[in-house]
N, C-alpha and C positions, 0 to 999 in steps of 0.2 A: 504494500500500500504506500502510495506517495502522498505526502502531506504538504499542503500549500497554505501559506498565511498571506492575506491581503489586508491593507489598511487604507482607508479613505483619507482624502484631504479634508481640512476644516480649521486651519489656523490654530488658535489656542485651544480649540475644542479637541485637539489631539491629546489633551490631558486625559480624555476619557479612554481611548484605546491603550495609552501608556499605563494608566492606573489599572485597567482591567487585566492586562498582561502581567503587570507587577504582582497583582493579587494571585493569579494562577501560578506564577513562578515560585511563590513561597513554599509550595509543596513539592517542587521538582528538585532533582539532584543536580541538574545543570542549568545554565542560563536558557531561557525559553526558546531562543532562536535556534538552539541545537536540535530541536525536535521537528524542524521543518526541512523539506527538500527544496522548496522554492519560496522566496518571500518577495512580495511586490507591494510598494507603497507609493502614494502620490502626495506631493506637497508636504504637509505636516506628517502624513503617514509615511512619506518617503524618508524623512528624517529618522523616524522610529525604525523603519525597515533597515536602513543603512546601519544604525547603531546595533540592532540585533544581529545582523549578518557579520558585523565586525567583532562580535563576542561580548558586547555590553549587556549587562543585565537590564531587564525592564525597569527594575527599581531605580537604577542610575539614570535611565532615560526619563522616568517620571520626575526625578529630582531636577533634571535639566529644565523641564517645563515650569516647575514650581519656583526655581531660583532665577532662571533667565527670562522667563516669559514676560514679567512686568517690564523689564528693560527693553525687550524686543518690540513690544507693543506699548511703549510708554505713552501714558495718557496726556502728558504735557512735556514740551521740549523747549519752549521759547523763553521761559523766565517770567512770562506774564501771569497774572492771577489765573487760577484754575479754570473758571468758567470762560474767561476771555481767550485763554490758550486753546481750549477745546473748540471754540467757534473759529478761531484763526486756523487751527489744524484742519477742521472740516472744510473751510473755504479753500485752503490750499489743495486738499484732496479733490474737491469738485472741479477746480478750474486750472490749477497750475502744475500739478504733478503728483507723484506717489505720496501716499499718506504718511509713510514712515521711511526713515533712513534704513538701509540694509546693513549698516555697519554693526549695530548690536547683534544682529542675527549672525553675521560673519564671525564676530568674536566668539559667540556661543558655539558655533559649529567648529571653529578652530580649537577651542578648549576641549570639545568632545572628541574630535577625530584627528586633530593634529595634522601631520603630513601623510597619514595613511591613505592607501589607494584602494580602489574597488577590488583589485586583484588579491587583496589580503582577506577578502570575505570568506568565511567558512561555510557559507550557504549560497546557492544560486540566487541571483538578485536581479530584479527588474525595477527601474525607477523612471517613470514617464516624465518627459518635459515637452516643450513646444518650441519650434524654431520659427520665430516670426518673420525672418527675412525670406524664407522659402514657403511659409505657411505650411510647414511639414511636421509630422510626428518625429519625436526624438526620444529614444528610450535608451537609458544607460543600462548595460547588461554585463554581468560577469562572463568569463570565458567558459560558458557551459555548452558551447557548440564551436566546431572548428571555424565557422564564419566570423565569430566575434573576436577580432584580432586587435582591437584598439581600446575599448572602454575599460578593460581591466587595468589599464595604465593611468586612468583618470583619478584625480584627487577626490576622495570622499566628500570633502568640503564643497567642491565644485558641483557634484551631483546633488548634494543637499540644497545648496543655494539656488540651483537652477530649478529644481522641482518645486521649491517653495516661493519662487519669485512671482507671487500672485499680482497680476496687473491691477493698478490703482493703489495697491498696498505697498508694493516694493518695485523698484526699477528692475529692468531685465538684468540677469546676471551674465557677466562676461567671464568665461572660463579661462584657465591658464593657456588654452589653445586659441584664444580670441574668438570663441563662438558665443554669440548672444542667445540666451535661452530664457524662457519664462515658464511659469507654473504648468505642470502637466495636467492640472485640474481643468484646463481649457478643453480637454478632450477625454480624459480618463480619470476623473476625480475618484471614481470607484474602479480600481484596477482588477477586479475579480475576473471579468470577462477576458481581458488580455492575458492574464496569468494562466487561465485554463487553456486558452488557445496556444500559448507558448508551450505548456506542458504536453499537449497532444501533438501539435504540428511540428514543433521544433525539437523537443526532447524525445518524442516518440513514446510517451507514456500512455498506456491504455486508458481510455476514458473511464472505464469501470473500475480503475485502480486508484482513482483520485478521491481525496477528502480535502475539503476547503474550509478553513476558518476565515470568514470575512468579517472584519470589524469596522463599523462606521463611526462617524463623529457626531452622532445624534441626527435626528430627522425633524426638521421644522414642519409643523402642521399648518397648512395654509388653506384658506377658503378661496377657491377659484370660482369667480363669477362667470356668468355666461358671456359677458362682454366687458372689455376694459378700454379706457382711453389710454393714449400713449403715456400721459403723465403718471397715471396710476400703475401701469404695467412696468414701466422702465425700472423702478427700484427693485422689482421682484424678478427681473429676468435672470440674474445670476443664480439665485436659489432654485428657481423653476428649472433652469437648464441642468443644474447639478442633480436635482431629484430625478429628472427624466433620464439623464445619462446613467445614473445609478441603477435605476430599474432596468434599463436596456442591458447594462453590463451583467447584472445578476441573471437576467433572462437568458443571455447567451450561455452563461455558466450552467444554468439549470438544464438547458436543452442538451448541451454537449455531454454532461455527466449523467443524464437520465434521471435527475432529481426533479420532482419527488415520485414520479410514476413508477420507476424501476427500482430505485433504492434511495437511501438518504446519503447525500454527498456534500451539500452546501449547508454550512452552519453559520448563519448570519446573526451577528451581535450588534445591535444598535437600540436606540430608544426614541420614541416620539416625544417631542418637547414643544411648548408653545412658541409660535412664530416670533422671532426677534428677541427671545429671552436670553439665549446664549449666542451672542454675536461672535464673529471670527476673531475679534481682537479685544474682547472684554476680559481682561485678566482678573477682574474682581470675582469672577465665577469659578476660578481654578479649584477652590476647595469644594464647591458644589459638584463640579464635574468629577472630581476624585471620589466624592461620596457616592454618586450614582454608579460609578464604575465598580467600586468595591462591593456594593450591594448586588449588582448584576453578576459579578464574578462568583459570589457566594451561591447564587442560584444555578449558574451554568456549570460550575466546576464538576459536579458529579456526572453530568452528561458529556462534557468534553474530555475529561481525563482518559477514559478508555479508548476514545477515538483518536486522540492526538498525542498523549503524553505517557504511554506505557513504556516507551524506550526511545532513546535519541535516534535521529535519522542516520542513514548511512553516510559515511564521510564523503564530502564533495571533493572530487578530484578535477580541477579545471583543465581544459584542453591546452591553454597557454599559461605560462607562469612569468 
């Protein structure tokens, strides 16, 4: 049986999957990334995926969100009074450029990954990004196929910064190879579908031999009216798109693995929440996200343990070193 872990994008809401995995990990002999044959994550989920593949514990990744999150999504930067700074920041975001500087994110990623490269990953890895110059898909991959001859040399920091460079929040990331990339959430915020396709089409794993743990960053509950004017629809386009993409991605995975009609293969972990309650950059909700995740892990642990955590995955031997 081949085990796949996928983690959605969602900004600071990545605290939820990080905390969920950290709680599961408490009862395991090894760091939780060791129990999967393939890990894929987008945006904030990409950061978690890279950390796990490089051997970090989920507990240390959760600490990264708790300790570095407030600086990455700082609520004030200008030295102005709080209320005035927030209005200035919002105006800058709407009219002049990215809402946040990427430098605190870069510092956090450098502290976490240093100069390590994707080739040091102990697990097969897929990290989606987007190349705006060519309007093309860009996926960082470990050397888990003879065709993949370049990405394993890439800095882990570059892959993390690229997949997390959400438009309007951060500027595009320029890698060490001078490639400009932005958030993979533009096309694969939920990477479950592409991970299953990779497993079957590239790695040649039988579809009926796959088990997938797919973790979301919560799901906003929206009321969709019969008709919208442009002014009312525009603010909701991003979240509506991500919800649609997520359902499509999961649908692909369900069809390819035969879930649920032939067998149980996809284990989706997420929670519905009130629309707008947990924004992508509201660091004041970190403790609540952690609370939700720990409670969810307590419920799911007896179901997931025999499916995913009985023993570590087989050692990953890359094609290129």
